[in-house]
Phi, psi and omega in degrees: 000127179286128179244355182230126175245128180242123183244125180252114192243136173293139174115174178110000178073198186256338185268157178297319181298318179295318179295320180298317181297312182290326176299319178298320178299314179294321181299316178292323179302318180280324195302301187297317181295316183287328175295325178290323184281336184294124182253356175231153185259074173253162179273095177243156186215146175247123176256125182248128177240117173276129192248357183078240184297150181296326178295326177289325177298317180294318178297315180296322178298314180296321177296323181294329179299329178272321185280330183230065184294339181272350178269161171266108185265133183235136171258128179231111182224161173296142175289327178068006183186167173300145180263112184253358180254148179292326182260132176298328177294323178295321177299314182289331175293317181292316185276317188247355184061037177268132178268136178297124179296154178295143174086004178241165175227193184294337179293342179273353185236127182223152187234144167263113190250124356272339169216175181304328183300335177298326179297323180294320181293337179292342182233079183295326179299322178294319178299316180297318180293319184291314186274332176073210185302136179098351180288131183266087181298327183297342180277355181265125180299135175266099183222144178281349181225095183291346181288349178276349180283125185299143180309315185293344182265335190301304182294323179297318179301314181293321180294318179294316183295330185257002190298333183252022178264165181294333179278346179083182182302145176310132178225119187306311184292319185279332189246333190298321184297316181290322178298320177298317181299327187265351185300143169275103187299325180299317178298318182294318180297323179291329185263353184222106180303317185286333172291316177299320179299320179297311181293323178297317179299311182294321179299320179293332178288318184275349177236063187297334182290339180290347182271354182279000000 
């Protein structure tokens, strides 16, 4: 039975402080939902590593396969484009020329489609609460599938919508960690197939009896 899940995530900037902040955001994003989903009381733990560049995330993930063979190791990176392949590894091979490491399958690879910012757009109420007065809700696309919003539009949409708020324009390093902590995970899962896939995978790991 796997009791340790290690997730290697793209992002967090270059400094330790920036990585620590975003790691806390991701930890809270996972924590409440997975505690709710856990149906058995075993001692399981999720270790999150913010890796900065996507190439560093892939390198750290591959190293973890050797260093932590008893853990369930997960790579989580931005898709950076529409996902047209059934397998996330096939998508990364096509876009980044990354080869799937030996001994892993699609459950070890997960994507933020098309980037992490799509998750924020999935929860407009959270954006309004975080940015407060001056937030331009009308500038946020109302879509049931945030993964259809082009990568090049996501950050621009958030910056325009938040430009006249007291917190200022959306800034990944300054704002993303808090937005992650406040997200309604259910809304994000409904609006993002690949986010739902990530939680479903982890839930099946921590609830192995549900697979029988």
